[in-house]
N, C-alpha and C positions, 0 to 999 in steps of 0.2 A: 453631749450631756451628760450620760449615766459616768464618762470617765471622768469628766469632770467634778462630778459629785463624790467618787471613791478617791478623786484624790484630796478635794478642799472642802468637803462636808463638814467637817469637824473642826477644821481651822477657820472657817469662815463663820459658825456661830460663836465658836469662844471668842473669837477677836471682837466679833461685834458687840458680844457679852461685855467684856472687860473694857471696851471704848465707851459702852453706855454706863457700865458704874463711873467709872473716871469723869463723864460727864455731870451725872447727876449728882455724885458728890462736890464736884466743883460749883455748880450751881447751887447747892445745899450751902454749902460755905461762903459765896459771894452772898447771896440772899440773908444769909443768919448774920454775918459779920459787917457786910455793906449796907444791908437795909432794912436789919432789924425786924428781918420776919420770915419764914420758912415755908417750906411746901412738904406735905406730910406725905407725897406717893413718893418722892425722889428714894427716901432711905427704904422702903419696902420693893420697889423697883429695881433699887441696887442689890439687895440681898437678895432676891430671886433670880437677875443676870448673874451674880456672883457665883449662886448655886450651880445653874445652867453651865456657865464657862469651866469649872471645875469639874464636871461631867464629861462636857465636850473635851476639855483636854486630858482628861483619863482617856476616853476612845483613841483620841489622837496619838498617846502616848502608847497604847497598845498595838495601834497600826505603825508607829516609828520604833516599835520597843525601845524606849524612853522609859520603861519601869523599872522601878531600882530592884537590879538585880547584883548578887555578886558573880561576876564572869570571872575573874581572875582564877578563882578556885575553882569551877567548873572545869574551862578551858585547861588547867592544868592536870586534868583526869587523862584518863585515857578516851580515844574518841568514843568507845562504846559506852563506857560507865558517863561521861559528860551527856553524850545523846540519851543516854534513860533518865539521866538527875535533870535534863532540861524539859521533857518530856513527861518526866511526872510532876514538875513542879507547874506545870501548863495544865496538867489533868486535874490537879487540886484547883488551880487556878479558876476552870473551868465548870468545876463542880460548884464551887461557890458562886460564882457567876450564876448560874442554873438556879440555886437557892434562892440568889439575891431577886432573881426575877419574878420567883414563884412568889416571893414576900411582897414584891411592889404589886404584883397580880393583886393579891389579898388588899395591902391597903387602897391601891384606888379603886379597889370594888366597894370597900367602908367609905371611900370620898365621895363616889358616886352615887351610894345608897342614902348617904348623911351627908350632905352640901355645907361645904362651912368656906363663909365669906372672908376675903381678906379685908382687916379693917380700911385701909385706905384706897385702894383699887376697886373694890368692890366687886371682884372675881371670883368664880370659882376656885378655889385653892388645888381642885381637880387637874388642873391646867397646867400649876406651875409644879405641882409635885410628881407630876408624868416623867419631869426628866428623870427621877431614879430608875425607872423603868426604861426608859429609851437609853438611859448609859449605858445599864448593864447589857442589854440587847446589844447596843451599836460595839461594846467592849468586847463580846460573846464572837461578833460576826467578825469581827478584826482580828481576835485569836484565831479563829475557825479560818478565816483569808490568808494569813500568815503558814498553814499548815496546809492548804490546798496547793498554796506557790510552792511550798519547800517539797510537797509530792511529787510534783509535775516537774521540779528540777532534777539535777544529779544527783541532790542529796549529798553532798562536800561537806556542808557546811552546818551547822547545829542550826533550829528552826529557827529562821526570825533574826539570826546573830551572822552581824556580817563578820568577812573575814579577817578584818584587822582584830579583832578579840579572838580570835583563834589560832592557836599555835603548833593547831594539829593539821 
């Protein structure tokens, strides 16, 4: 079960959320133009699901190393310089993630102390807004996972960068 979660957790949530957004928007279009009526909750739930899909997709992109990087210049450098540049970039990214985790915790504490209710669904906004914390924690864990695997390997490749992108 843990191996399955490690492999499919972000994908499952992101795909479920994107599917929900598509279904809710389709339902809303059919109701508005076909029956001249509307459901208020579909728009709100679509917005929440989209944000969750984005953060889960970001964590998935970290795991798969699909984040935007200019690797052509990095891999053209000598190995030590390329390694230093990749590690430095990831260290800055890790610092940013840790900063955002702190900001997210502060924000969630505020939402818990002063609850805000969503207009259509009537739920405490603490729960949908918790995705910011969850997303940055997952991105941080996935980044650390890349380095744990790299340290356990022979370290011939750059951390998390497949050999097809490396010329050294």
